[in-house]
TORKOL-4160 file (C-alpha; in steps of 0.2 Angstrom, whole numbers, padded with zeros to 4 digits, m for minus):
490
<pt num="1" X="0309" Y="0182" Z="0257"/>
<pt num="2" X="0316" Y="0200" Z="0258"/>
<pt num="3" X="0330" Y="0207" Z="0267"/>
<pt num="4" X="0336" Y="0221" Z="0256"/>
<pt num="5" X="0329" Y="0232" Z="0243"/>
<pt num="6" X="0337" Y="0239" Z="0227"/>
<pt num="7" X="0340" Y="0257" Z="0228"/>
<pt num="8" X="0327" Y="0267" Z="0218"/>
<pt num="9" X="0331" Y="0272" Z="0200"/>
<pt num="10" X="0344" Y="0285" Z="0197"/>
<pt num="11" X="0331" Y="0298" Z="0192"/>
<pt num="12" X="0329" Y="0311" Z="0205"/>
<pt num="13" X="0310" Y="0313" Z="0201"/>
<pt num="14" X="0308" Y="0294" Z="0204"/>
<pt num="15" X="0317" Y="0295" Z="0220"/>
<pt num="16" X="0307" Y="0309" Z="0226"/>
<pt num="17" X="0291" Y="0300" Z="0222"/>
<pt num="18" X="0298" Y="0284" Z="0231"/>
<pt num="19" X="0302" Y="0294" Z="0247"/>
<pt num="20" X="0285" Y="0303" Z="0245"/>
<pt num="21" X="0275" Y="0287" Z="0245"/>
<pt num="22" X="0285" Y="0280" Z="0259"/>
<pt num="23" X="0282" Y="0296" Z="0270"/>
<pt num="24" X="0264" Y="0295" Z="0265"/>
<pt num="25" X="0262" Y="0280" Z="0277"/>
<pt num="26" X="0266" Y="0291" Z="0292"/>
<pt num="27" X="0255" Y="0305" Z="0284"/>
<pt num="28" X="0240" Y="0295" Z="0282"/>
<pt num="29" X="0242" Y="0287" Z="0299"/>
<pt num="30" X="0242" Y="0303" Z="0308"/>
<pt num="31" X="0228" Y="0310" Z="0297"/>
<pt num="32" X="0218" Y="0295" Z="0302"/>
<pt num="33" X="0220" Y="0300" Z="0320"/>
<pt num="34" X="0213" Y="0317" Z="0316"/>
<pt num="35" X="0198" Y="0310" Z="0308"/>
<pt num="36" X="0191" Y="0305" Z="0326"/>
<pt num="37" X="0199" Y="0319" Z="0336"/>
<pt num="38" X="0192" Y="0334" Z="0326"/>
<pt num="39" X="0174" Y="0329" Z="0323"/>
<pt num="40" X="0173" Y="0319" Z="0340"/>
<pt num="41" X="0158" Y="0328" Z="0347"/>
<pt num="42" X="0149" Y="0329" Z="0330"/>
<pt num="43" X="0152" Y="0310" Z="0328"/>
<pt num="44" X="0146" Y="0307" Z="0346"/>
<pt num="45" X="0130" Y="0318" Z="0343"/>
<pt num="46" X="0126" Y="0308" Z="0328"/>
<pt num="47" X="0125" Y="0293" Z="0339"/>
<pt num="48" X="0117" Y="0302" Z="0354"/>
<pt num="49" X="0133" Y="0300" Z="0365"/>
<pt num="50" X="0142" Y="0314" Z="0374"/>
<pt num="51" X="0151" Y="0304" Z="0388"/>
<pt num="52" X="0170" Y="0309" Z="0387"/>
<pt num="53" X="0175" Y="0291" Z="0391"/>
<pt num="54" X="0165" Y="0284" Z="0376"/>
<pt num="55" X="0170" Y="0298" Z="0365"/>
<pt num="56" X="0189" Y="0294" Z="0369"/>
<pt num="57" X="0186" Y="0277" Z="0361"/>
<pt num="58" X="0185" Y="0284" Z="0344"/>
<pt num="59" X="0203" Y="0288" Z="0345"/>
<pt num="60" X="0209" Y="0275" Z="0358"/>
<pt num="61" X="0202" Y="0260" Z="0347"/>
<pt num="62" X="0212" Y="0266" Z="0332"/>
<pt num="63" X="0228" Y="0269" Z="0342"/>
<pt num="64" X="0226" Y="0252" Z="0351"/>
<pt num="65" X="0226" Y="0242" Z="0335"/>
<pt num="66" X="0240" Y="0252" Z="0327"/>
<pt num="67" X="0251" Y="0250" Z="0342"/>
<pt num="68" X="0246" Y="0231" Z="0345"/>
<pt num="69" X="0247" Y="0224" Z="0327"/>
<pt num="70" X="0264" Y="0233" Z="0323"/>
<pt num="71" X="0271" Y="0220" Z="0334"/>
<pt num="72" X="0268" Y="0206" Z="0321"/>
<pt num="73" X="0268" Y="0217" Z="0305"/>
<pt num="74" X="0287" Y="0220" Z="0305"/>
<pt num="75" X="0290" Y="0201" Z="0307"/>
<pt num="76" X="0278" Y="0197" Z="0293"/>
<pt num="77" X="0287" Y="0209" Z="0282"/>
<pt num="78" X="0304" Y="0202" Z="0286"/>
<pt num="79" X="0297" Y="0185" Z="0282"/>
<pt num="80" X="0286" Y="0187" Z="0267"/>
<pt num="81" X="0292" Y="0204" Z="0260"/>
<pt num="82" X="0290" Y="0222" Z="0266"/>
<pt num="83" X="0283" Y="0229" Z="0249"/>
<pt num="84" X="0269" Y="0216" Z="0250"/>
<pt num="85" X="0263" Y="0221" Z="0267"/>
<pt num="86" X="0266" Y="0240" Z="0263"/>
<pt num="87" X="0254" Y="0239" Z="0249"/>
<pt num="88" X="0241" Y="0228" Z="0259"/>
<pt num="89" X="0242" Y="0240" Z="0273"/>
<pt num="90" X="0235" Y="0254" Z="0261"/>
<pt num="91" X="0222" Y="0243" Z="0254"/>
<pt num="92" X="0216" Y="0237" Z="0271"/>
<pt num="93" X="0216" Y="0255" Z="0278"/>
<pt num="94" X="0205" Y="0261" Z="0263"/>
<pt num="95" X="0192" Y="0246" Z="0265"/>
<pt num="96" X="0189" Y="0250" Z="0283"/>
<pt num="97" X="0188" Y="0269" Z="0281"/>
<pt num="98" X="0174" Y="0266" Z="0269"/>
<pt num="99" X="0165" Y="0255" Z="0282"/>
<pt num="100" X="0169" Y="0268" Z="0295"/>
<pt num="101" X="0159" Y="0281" Z="0285"/>
<pt num="102" X="0145" Y="0269" Z="0281"/>
<pt num="103" X="0143" Y="0266" Z="0300"/>
<pt num="104" X="0133" Y="0282" Z="0301"/>
<pt num="105" X="0119" Y="0271" Z="0295"/>
<pt num="106" X="0121" Y="0259" Z="0309"/>
<pt num="107" X="0127" Y="0262" Z="0327"/>
<pt num="108" X="0142" Y="0267" Z="0337"/>
<pt num="109" X="0148" Y="0250" Z="0340"/>
<pt num="110" X="0151" Y="0247" Z="0322"/>
<pt num="111" X="0160" Y="0264" Z="0321"/>
<pt num="112" X="0171" Y="0259" Z="0336"/>
<pt num="113" X="0175" Y="0242" Z="0327"/>
<pt num="114" X="0179" Y="0250" Z="0311"/>
<pt num="115" X="0191" Y="0262" Z="0320"/>
<pt num="116" X="0200" Y="0248" Z="0327"/>
<pt num="117" X="0201" Y="0238" Z="0311"/>
<pt num="118" X="0207" Y="0254" Z="0302"/>
<pt num="119" X="0222" Y="0254" Z="0314"/>
<pt num="120" X="0228" Y="0237" Z="0307"/>
<pt num="121" X="0232" Y="0246" Z="0290"/>
<pt num="122" X="0244" Y="0259" Z="0298"/>
<pt num="123" X="0251" Y="0244" Z="0308"/>
<pt num="124" X="0256" Y="0236" Z="0292"/>
<pt num="125" X="0262" Y="0252" Z="0284"/>
<pt num="126" X="0273" Y="0260" Z="0297"/>
<pt num="127" X="0286" Y="0246" Z="0301"/>
<pt num="128" X="0288" Y="0240" Z="0283"/>
<pt num="129" X="0290" Y="0258" Z="0277"/>
<pt num="130" X="0304" Y="0261" Z="0289"/>
<pt num="131" X="0312" Y="0244" Z="0285"/>
<pt num="132" X="0311" Y="0248" Z="0266"/>
<pt num="133" X="0320" Y="0265" Z="0270"/>
<pt num="134" X="0333" Y="0255" Z="0281"/>
<pt num="135" X="0337" Y="0242" Z="0267"/>
<pt num="136" X="0336" Y="0254" Z="0252"/>
<pt num="137" X="0348" Y="0267" Z="0260"/>
<pt num="138" X="0359" Y="0254" Z="0271"/>
<pt num="139" X="0375" Y="0261" Z="0264"/>
<pt num="140" X="0370" Y="0279" Z="0264"/>
<pt num="141" X="0370" Y="0284" Z="0282"/>
<pt num="142" X="0367" Y="0303" Z="0280"/>
<pt num="143" X="0353" Y="0301" Z="0268"/>
<pt num="144" X="0345" Y="0288" Z="0278"/>
<pt num="145" X="0345" Y="0299" Z="0293"/>
<pt num="146" X="0338" Y="0313" Z="0283"/>
<pt num="147" X="0324" Y="0302" Z="0276"/>
<pt num="148" X="0320" Y="0295" Z="0294"/>
<pt num="149" X="0318" Y="0313" Z="0299"/>
<pt num="150" X="0307" Y="0317" Z="0284"/>
<pt num="151" X="0297" Y="0302" Z="0288"/>
<pt num="152" X="0294" Y="0309" Z="0306"/>
<pt num="153" X="0290" Y="0326" Z="0299"/>
<pt num="154" X="0275" Y="0320" Z="0291"/>
<pt num="155" X="0267" Y="0316" Z="0307"/>
<pt num="156" X="0261" Y="0333" Z="0312"/>
<pt num="157" X="0258" Y="0338" Z="0294"/>
<pt num="158" X="0247" Y="0323" Z="0293"/>
<pt num="159" X="0237" Y="0327" Z="0308"/>
<pt num="160" X="0234" Y="0345" Z="0302"/>
<pt num="161" X="0229" Y="0338" Z="0284"/>
<pt num="162" X="0217" Y="0326" Z="0292"/>
<pt num="163" X="0210" Y="0340" Z="0304"/>
<pt num="164" X="0207" Y="0353" Z="0290"/>
<pt num="165" X="0198" Y="0341" Z="0278"/>
<pt num="166" X="0188" Y="0332" Z="0292"/>
<pt num="167" X="0182" Y="0349" Z="0299"/>
<pt num="168" X="0178" Y="0356" Z="0281"/>
<pt num="169" X="0169" Y="0340" Z="0276"/>
<pt num="170" X="0160" Y="0339" Z="0293"/>
<pt num="171" X="0154" Y="0357" Z="0292"/>
<pt num="172" X="0150" Y="0358" Z="0273"/>
<pt num="173" X="0143" Y="0340" Z="0270"/>
<pt num="174" X="0144" Y="0327" Z="0284"/>
<pt num="175" X="0158" Y="0318" Z="0294"/>
<pt num="176" X="0157" Y="0301" Z="0284"/>
<pt num="177" X="0164" Y="0310" Z="0269"/>
<pt num="178" X="0181" Y="0312" Z="0277"/>
<pt num="179" X="0182" Y="0293" Z="0279"/>
<pt num="180" X="0176" Y="0290" Z="0261"/>
<pt num="181" X="0189" Y="0302" Z="0254"/>
<pt num="182" X="0202" Y="0294" Z="0265"/>
<pt num="183" X="0197" Y="0277" Z="0258"/>
<pt num="184" X="0199" Y="0283" Z="0240"/>
<pt num="185" X="0216" Y="0291" Z="0244"/>
<pt num="186" X="0223" Y="0275" Z="0253"/>
<pt num="187" X="0218" Y="0264" Z="0239"/>
<pt num="188" X="0226" Y="0275" Z="0226"/>
<pt num="189" X="0242" Y="0276" Z="0236"/>
<pt num="190" X="0242" Y="0257" Z="0237"/>
<pt num="191" X="0240" Y="0255" Z="0218"/>
<pt num="192" X="0255" Y="0268" Z="0215"/>
<pt num="193" X="0265" Y="0258" Z="0228"/>
<pt num="194" X="0265" Y="0243" Z="0217"/>
<pt num="195" X="0275" Y="0252" Z="0204"/>
<pt num="196" X="0286" Y="0263" Z="0214"/>
<pt num="197" X="0292" Y="0253" Z="0229"/>
<pt num="198" X="0308" Y="0243" Z="0222"/>
<pt num="199" X="0308" Y="0225" Z="0221"/>
<pt num="200" X="0317" Y="0216" Z="0236"/>
<pt num="201" X="0332" Y="0206" Z="0234"/>
<pt num="202" X="0334" Y="0189" Z="0242"/>
<pt num="203" X="0346" Y="0188" Z="0257"/>
<pt num="204" X="0356" Y="0172" Z="0257"/>
<pt num="205" X="0357" Y="0171" Z="0276"/>
<pt num="206" X="0338" Y="0173" Z="0278"/>
<pt num="207" X="0335" Y="0160" Z="0263"/>
<pt num="208" X="0346" Y="0148" Z="0273"/>
<pt num="209" X="0336" Y="0152" Z="0289"/>
<pt num="210" X="0320" Y="0148" Z="0280"/>
<pt num="211" X="0326" Y="0131" Z="0275"/>
<pt num="212" X="0332" Y="0127" Z="0293"/>
<pt num="213" X="0318" Y="0134" Z="0304"/>
<pt num="214" X="0299" Y="0130" Z="0302"/>
<pt num="215" X="0288" Y="0144" Z="0297"/>
<pt num="216" X="0278" Y="0145" Z="0314"/>
<pt num="217" X="0295" Y="0147" Z="0322"/>
<pt num="218" X="0301" Y="0161" Z="0311"/>
<pt num="219" X="0284" Y="0170" Z="0313"/>
<pt num="220" X="0285" Y="0167" Z="0332"/>
<pt num="221" X="0267" Y="0161" Z="0332"/>
<pt num="222" X="0266" Y="0158" Z="0351"/>
<pt num="223" X="0274" Y="0175" Z="0355"/>
<pt num="224" X="0262" Y="0184" Z="0342"/>
<pt num="225" X="0246" Y="0177" Z="0349"/>
<pt num="226" X="0251" Y="0179" Z="0367"/>
<pt num="227" X="0258" Y="0197" Z="0364"/>
<pt num="228" X="0243" Y="0203" Z="0355"/>
<pt num="229" X="0231" Y="0196" Z="0368"/>
<pt num="230" X="0241" Y="0204" Z="0382"/>
<pt num="231" X="0242" Y="0221" Z="0374"/>
<pt num="232" X="0224" Y="0221" Z="0370"/>
<pt num="233" X="0218" Y="0216" Z="0387"/>
<pt num="234" X="0230" Y="0229" Z="0396"/>
<pt num="235" X="0224" Y="0243" Z="0384"/>
<pt num="236" X="0206" Y="0238" Z="0385"/>
<pt num="237" X="0206" Y="0239" Z="0404"/>
<pt num="238" X="0213" Y="0257" Z="0404"/>
<pt num="239" X="0201" Y="0264" Z="0391"/>
<pt num="240" X="0186" Y="0255" Z="0396"/>
<pt num="241" X="0189" Y="0260" Z="0414"/>
<pt num="242" X="0189" Y="0278" Z="0409"/>
<pt num="243" X="0172" Y="0275" Z="0399"/>
<pt num="244" X="0162" Y="0266" Z="0412"/>
<pt num="245" X="0172" Y="0267" Z="0428"/>
<pt num="246" X="0184" Y="0256" Z="0437"/>
<pt num="247" X="0170" Y="0250" Z="0449"/>
<pt num="248" X="0165" Y="0236" Z="0436"/>
<pt num="249" X="0174" Y="0220" Z="0442"/>
<pt num="250" X="0178" Y="0214" Z="0425"/>
<pt num="251" X="0189" Y="0230" Z="0422"/>
<pt num="252" X="0201" Y="0225" Z="0436"/>
<pt num="253" X="0201" Y="0207" Z="0431"/>
<pt num="254" X="0205" Y="0212" Z="0413"/>
<pt num="255" X="0219" Y="0223" Z="0419"/>
<pt num="256" X="0227" Y="0209" Z="0430"/>
<pt num="257" X="0225" Y="0196" Z="0415"/>
<pt num="258" X="0234" Y="0209" Z="0404"/>
<pt num="259" X="0249" Y="0210" Z="0415"/>
<pt num="260" X="0250" Y="0191" Z="0418"/>
<pt num="261" X="0249" Y="0188" Z="0399"/>
<pt num="262" X="0262" Y="0201" Z="0395"/>
<pt num="263" X="0274" Y="0193" Z="0408"/>
<pt num="264" X="0271" Y="0176" Z="0400"/>
<pt num="265" X="0275" Y="0185" Z="0383"/>
<pt num="266" X="0291" Y="0191" Z="0390"/>
<pt num="267" X="0296" Y="0174" Z="0395"/>
<pt num="268" X="0292" Y="0167" Z="0378"/>
<pt num="269" X="0302" Y="0180" Z="0369"/>
<pt num="270" X="0317" Y="0177" Z="0380"/>
<pt num="271" X="0317" Y="0159" Z="0375"/>
<pt num="272" X="0311" Y="0161" Z="0357"/>
<pt num="273" X="0324" Y="0157" Z="0343"/>
<pt num="274" X="0315" Y="0171" Z="0332"/>
<pt num="275" X="0308" Y="0183" Z="0345"/>
<pt num="276" X="0296" Y="0197" Z="0340"/>
<pt num="277" X="0304" Y="0208" Z="0353"/>
<pt num="278" X="0322" Y="0202" Z="0354"/>
<pt num="279" X="0326" Y="0208" Z="0372"/>
<pt num="280" X="0343" Y="0200" Z="0371"/>
<pt num="281" X="0348" Y="0212" Z="0357"/>
<pt num="282" X="0342" Y="0228" Z="0364"/>
<pt num="283" X="0356" Y="0239" Z="0371"/>
<pt num="284" X="0354" Y="0250" Z="0386"/>
<pt num="285" X="0353" Y="0265" Z="0374"/>
<pt num="286" X="0339" Y="0256" Z="0364"/>
<pt num="287" X="0329" Y="0253" Z="0381"/>
<pt num="288" X="0331" Y="0271" Z="0387"/>
<pt num="289" X="0326" Y="0278" Z="0370"/>
<pt num="290" X="0310" Y="0267" Z="0370"/>
<pt num="291" X="0306" Y="0273" Z="0388"/>
<pt num="292" X="0308" Y="0291" Z="0383"/>
<pt num="293" X="0297" Y="0289" Z="0367"/>
<pt num="294" X="0284" Y="0279" Z="0377"/>
<pt num="295" X="0282" Y="0293" Z="0390"/>
<pt num="296" X="0283" Y="0308" Z="0377"/>
<pt num="297" X="0270" Y="0301" Z="0365"/>
<pt num="298" X="0258" Y="0296" Z="0379"/>
<pt num="299" X="0258" Y="0314" Z="0384"/>
<pt num="300" X="0256" Y="0320" Z="0366"/>
<pt num="301" X="0240" Y="0311" Z="0363"/>
<pt num="302" X="0232" Y="0320" Z="0378"/>
<pt num="303" X="0239" Y="0337" Z="0375"/>
<pt num="304" X="0231" Y="0336" Z="0357"/>
<pt num="305" X="0214" Y="0328" Z="0362"/>
<pt num="306" X="0211" Y="0340" Z="0376"/>
<pt num="307" X="0217" Y="0355" Z="0368"/>
<pt num="308" X="0205" Y="0352" Z="0354"/>
<pt num="309" X="0191" Y="0349" Z="0367"/>
<pt num="310" X="0195" Y="0366" Z="0376"/>
<pt num="311" X="0195" Y="0376" Z="0360"/>
<pt num="312" X="0180" Y="0368" Z="0353"/>
<pt num="313" X="0169" Y="0367" Z="0369"/>
<pt num="314" X="0176" Y="0381" Z="0381"/>
<pt num="315" X="0181" Y="0393" Z="0368"/>
<pt num="316" X="0166" Y="0390" Z="0357"/>
<pt num="317" X="0176" Y="0390" Z="0341"/>
<pt num="318" X="0171" Y="0381" Z="0325"/>
<pt num="319" X="0181" Y="0366" Z="0321"/>
<pt num="320" X="0187" Y="0374" Z="0305"/>
<pt num="321" X="0194" Y="0389" Z="0315"/>
<pt num="322" X="0203" Y="0377" Z="0327"/>
<pt num="323" X="0210" Y="0367" Z="0312"/>
<pt num="324" X="0217" Y="0383" Z="0305"/>
<pt num="325" X="0225" Y="0387" Z="0322"/>
<pt num="326" X="0233" Y="0370" Z="0322"/>
<pt num="327" X="0241" Y="0372" Z="0305"/>
<pt num="328" X="0256" Y="0380" Z="0313"/>
<pt num="329" X="0260" Y="0362" Z="0319"/>
<pt num="330" X="0264" Y="0356" Z="0301"/>
<pt num="331" X="0277" Y="0371" Z="0299"/>
<pt num="332" X="0285" Y="0368" Z="0316"/>
<pt num="333" X="0286" Y="0350" Z="0313"/>
<pt num="334" X="0294" Y="0352" Z="0296"/>
<pt num="335" X="0307" Y="0364" Z="0304"/>
<pt num="336" X="0310" Y="0351" Z="0318"/>
<pt num="337" X="0313" Y="0337" Z="0306"/>
<pt num="338" X="0325" Y="0346" Z="0295"/>
<pt num="339" X="0335" Y="0352" Z="0310"/>
<pt num="340" X="0335" Y="0335" Z="0317"/>
<pt num="341" X="0341" Y="0327" Z="0301"/>
<pt num="342" X="0356" Y="0339" Z="0302"/>
<pt num="343" X="0360" Y="0339" Z="0320"/>
<pt num="344" X="0358" Y="0320" Z="0324"/>
<pt num="345" X="0375" Y="0317" Z="0315"/>
<pt num="346" X="0384" Y="0330" Z="0326"/>
<pt num="347" X="0376" Y="0327" Z="0343"/>
<pt num="348" X="0374" Y="0312" Z="0354"/>
<pt num="349" X="0357" Y="0304" Z="0352"/>
<pt num="350" X="0354" Y="0305" Z="0371"/>
<pt num="351" X="0355" Y="0324" Z="0369"/>
<pt num="352" X="0343" Y="0325" Z="0355"/>
<pt num="353" X="0331" Y="0314" Z="0365"/>
<pt num="354" X="0333" Y="0326" Z="0380"/>
<pt num="355" X="0328" Y="0341" Z="0369"/>
<pt num="356" X="0313" Y="0331" Z="0363"/>
<pt num="357" X="0307" Y="0327" Z="0380"/>
<pt num="358" X="0310" Y="0345" Z="0385"/>
<pt num="359" X="0298" Y="0351" Z="0371"/>
<pt num="360" X="0285" Y="0338" Z="0376"/>
<pt num="361" X="0286" Y="0345" Z="0394"/>
<pt num="362" X="0287" Y="0363" Z="0391"/>
<pt num="363" X="0273" Y="0363" Z="0377"/>
<pt num="364" X="0262" Y="0353" Z="0390"/>
<pt num="365" X="0265" Y="0366" Z="0404"/>
<pt num="366" X="0260" Y="0380" Z="0392"/>
<pt num="367" X="0243" Y="0371" Z="0388"/>
<pt num="368" X="0240" Y="0366" Z="0406"/>
<pt num="369" X="0242" Y="0384" Z="0413"/>
<pt num="370" X="0233" Y="0395" Z="0400"/>
<pt num="371" X="0217" Y="0404" Z="0404"/>
<pt num="372" X="0202" Y="0399" Z="0394"/>
<pt num="373" X="0199" Y="0417" Z="0388"/>
<pt num="374" X="0217" Y="0420" Z="0383"/>
<pt num="375" X="0220" Y="0425" Z="0365"/>
<pt num="376" X="0227" Y="0411" Z="0353"/>
<pt num="377" X="0243" Y="0420" Z="0350"/>
<pt num="378" X="0249" Y="0419" Z="0368"/>
<pt num="379" X="0252" Y="0401" Z="0376"/>
<pt num="380" X="0242" Y="0391" Z="0363"/>
<pt num="381" X="0252" Y="0397" Z="0348"/>
<pt num="382" X="0268" Y="0395" Z="0357"/>
<pt num="383" X="0264" Y="0378" Z="0364"/>
<pt num="384" X="0259" Y="0372" Z="0346"/>
<pt num="385" X="0276" Y="0378" Z="0340"/>
<pt num="386" X="0285" Y="0369" Z="0353"/>
<pt num="387" X="0276" Y="0352" Z="0355"/>
<pt num="388" X="0280" Y="0346" Z="0337"/>
<pt num="389" X="0299" Y="0347" Z="0341"/>
<pt num="390" X="0296" Y="0333" Z="0354"/>
<pt num="391" X="0288" Y="0322" Z="0341"/>
<pt num="392" X="0300" Y="0325" Z="0327"/>
<pt num="393" X="0316" Y="0324" Z="0337"/>
<pt num="394" X="0311" Y="0309" Z="0347"/>
<pt num="395" X="0305" Y="0298" Z="0333"/>
<pt num="396" X="0320" Y="0298" Z="0321"/>
<pt num="397" X="0332" Y="0297" Z="0336"/>
<pt num="398" X="0323" Y="0282" Z="0343"/>
<pt num="399" X="0322" Y="0274" Z="0326"/>
<pt num="400" X="0340" Y="0276" Z="0323"/>
<pt num="401" X="0345" Y="0269" Z="0340"/>
<pt num="402" X="0334" Y="0254" Z="0339"/>
<pt num="403" X="0337" Y="0251" Z="0320"/>
<pt num="404" X="0356" Y="0250" Z="0323"/>
<pt num="405" X="0354" Y="0238" Z="0338"/>
<pt num="406" X="0345" Y="0225" Z="0326"/>
<pt num="407" X="0354" Y="0214" Z="0313"/>
<pt num="408" X="0351" Y="0218" Z="0295"/>
<pt num="409" X="0338" Y="0204" Z="0293"/>
<pt num="410" X="0327" Y="0211" Z="0307"/>
<pt num="411" X="0325" Y="0229" Z="0302"/>
<pt num="412" X="0306" Y="0226" Z="0302"/>
<pt num="413" X="0307" Y="0220" Z="0320"/>
<pt num="414" X="0317" Y="0236" Z="0325"/>
<pt num="415" X="0304" Y="0247" Z="0316"/>
<pt num="416" X="0290" Y="0238" Z="0324"/>
<pt num="417" X="0297" Y="0241" Z="0341"/>
<pt num="418" X="0298" Y="0260" Z="0339"/>
<pt num="419" X="0281" Y="0261" Z="0331"/>
<pt num="420" X="0272" Y="0250" Z="0343"/>
<pt num="421" X="0279" Y="0261" Z="0357"/>
<pt num="422" X="0273" Y="0277" Z="0349"/>
<pt num="423" X="0255" Y="0272" Z="0344"/>
<pt num="424" X="0252" Y="0260" Z="0359"/>
<pt num="425" X="0258" Y="0274" Z="0371"/>
<pt num="426" X="0245" Y="0286" Z="0363"/>
<pt num="427" X="0231" Y="0275" Z="0367"/>
<pt num="428" X="0237" Y="0270" Z="0385"/>
<pt num="429" X="0240" Y="0289" Z="0389"/>
<pt num="430" X="0222" Y="0293" Z="0383"/>
<pt num="431" X="0216" Y="0279" Z="0395"/>
<pt num="432" X="0226" Y="0285" Z="0410"/>
<pt num="433" X="0221" Y="0304" Z="0408"/>
<pt num="434" X="0203" Y="0299" Z="0403"/>
<pt num="435" X="0201" Y="0290" Z="0419"/>
<pt num="436" X="0207" Y="0305" Z="0429"/>
<pt num="437" X="0196" Y="0317" Z="0420"/>
<pt num="438" X="0180" Y="0306" Z="0421"/>
<pt num="439" X="0182" Y="0303" Z="0440"/>
<pt num="440" X="0184" Y="0322" Z="0443"/>
<pt num="441" X="0170" Y="0327" Z="0432"/>
<pt num="442" X="0159" Y="0314" Z="0440"/>
<pt num="443" X="0164" Y="0320" Z="0457"/>
<pt num="444" X="0157" Y="0337" Z="0453"/>
<pt num="445" X="0172" Y="0346" Z="0445"/>
<pt num="446" X="0168" Y="0357" Z="0431"/>
<pt num="447" X="0174" Y="0353" Z="0413"/>
<pt num="448" X="0189" Y="0365" Z="0414"/>
<pt num="449" X="0196" Y="0356" Z="0429"/>
<pt num="450" X="0194" Y="0339" Z="0420"/>
<pt num="451" X="0203" Y="0345" Z="0405"/>
<pt num="452" X="0217" Y="0353" Z="0416"/>
<pt num="453" X="0218" Y="0336" Z="0426"/>
<pt num="454" X="0221" Y="0327" Z="0410"/>
<pt num="455" X="0235" Y="0339" Z="0405"/>
<pt num="456" X="0243" Y="0338" Z="0422"/>
<pt num="457" X="0243" Y="0319" Z="0420"/>
<pt num="458" X="0251" Y="0321" Z="0403"/>
<pt num="459" X="0265" Y="0333" Z="0410"/>
<pt num="460" X="0269" Y="0319" Z="0423"/>
<pt num="461" X="0271" Y="0307" Z="0409"/>
<pt num="462" X="0282" Y="0319" Z="0399"/>
<pt num="463" X="0292" Y="0322" Z="0415"/>
<pt num="464" X="0296" Y="0303" Z="0416"/>
<pt num="465" X="0303" Y="0304" Z="0398"/>
<pt num="466" X="0313" Y="0320" Z="0403"/>
<pt num="467" X="0320" Y="0312" Z="0419"/>
<pt num="468" X="0325" Y="0296" Z="0409"/>
<pt num="469" X="0333" Y="0307" Z="0395"/>
<pt num="470" X="0344" Y="0316" Z="0409"/>
<pt num="471" X="0349" Y="0299" Z="0416"/>
<pt num="472" X="0354" Y="0293" Z="0398"/>
<pt num="473" X="0364" Y="0309" Z="0395"/>
<pt num="474" X="0373" Y="0307" Z="0412"/>
<pt num="475" X="0377" Y="0289" Z="0409"/>
<pt num="476" X="0383" Y="0292" Z="0391"/>
<pt num="477" X="0396" Y="0304" Z="0397"/>
<pt num="478" X="0406" Y="0290" Z="0404"/>
<pt num="479" X="0415" Y="0285" Z="0388"/>
<pt num="480" X="0430" Y="0294" Z="0382"/>
<pt num="481" X="0429" Y="0309" Z="0372"/>
<pt num="482" X="0437" Y="0301" Z="0357"/>
<pt num="483" X="0424" Y="0287" Z="0357"/>
<pt num="484" X="0410" Y="0300" Z="0358"/>
<pt num="485" X="0416" Y="0309" Z="0343"/>
<pt num="486" X="0417" Y="0292" Z="0333"/>
<pt num="487" X="0400" Y="0287" Z="0338"/>
<pt num="488" X="0393" Y="0304" Z="0334"/>
<pt num="489" X="0400" Y="0303" Z="0316"/>
<pt num="490" X="0393" Y="0286" Z="0312"/>
């Protein structure tokens, strides 16, 4: 059992190593996303595939399982120990990256399966990493907020890292090398984590709960099975519909089943004694933050995927040049994270979230309206500077709101909610925009129109987040000023 963790050793060097290992969970998650976005067409060509709907599965399958299995990973960590599942996440991730590289000797089906299985590794890593931060720095609010911000900052940096290495290896060697090197890196990080992550203390309240409640109840087995099935069915319908067309009868049936199963899941969770999604504990602020994050990150996946498509296919750039041009994202993301770490203690979180949704929306508008032959330093460069502010302001803001809504022994569940929404939304967003693009292209539209349609869809998603953040800001103005000041200083 684990509920709290010992603070890392007093040595500054050891604490830096501890934070670096924790943040590497986010870094490697986003690097894994880039491993299919960057060499997407190269991988597709190796399997003789060029259909946009089929190629989008390389990324959607990964995001699907990251977003789906996070739901239960946090609970497993709360029950059996966050460190245990953090280490297991790296090792599992490394194993399936190795298999993903070897899939070049097989077929696309094995590669798609390996991408889906890879996503289970980050699903174990992310919520348990956040829970470890929450427990370790429970009494140090300012430091905790800064580390949450640094954790979010590694997202754009991780994507750039994955983009650079996958483009280099794809051009100089072959694309599987990116997966094999990722496998070696993940296994190494897993081994280091064994010695760096502090031993967890046993919480008396949770130990008492373990004696009273049976294991299946504490793990919420019914909710876990039904929830995973519902999320997989719903997501599969959207992404498979983009791949083969919604005319296939089983797509509509699968979508309807997904909705029904998710409704059943909601009823189960409301009545459960140890729910995976504690709806009864979620405050209005937590719900609004999750809506904002869902809309913003759903748009982010489309902005990145189709920007890469435009630069690669329509501007005829090498993937190495495109990776270099994307490198500004890492710098901008770091600046955004540091800024957020400082301002989040002085501004209402609703305002921070509004700024994040504005960045998603404005960055997307810049991409959607730029001409193909325009120089990089105009809208592309500016958009790549603005977009990471949406990522690195929304993630720590949402994490803090949801984490504080959860009791101490359910920090893993709170972390699961935020990460589930982030990663699942990326996959769903790709399915929705992919459907729009595929139908336009099949209807005779040129590739540019298809790309722009995906961006317009993403702007609509970001706009939903923007409007939700405005509503949040307006409704949060109702408390007295003195109360606002107190809440902002927590």
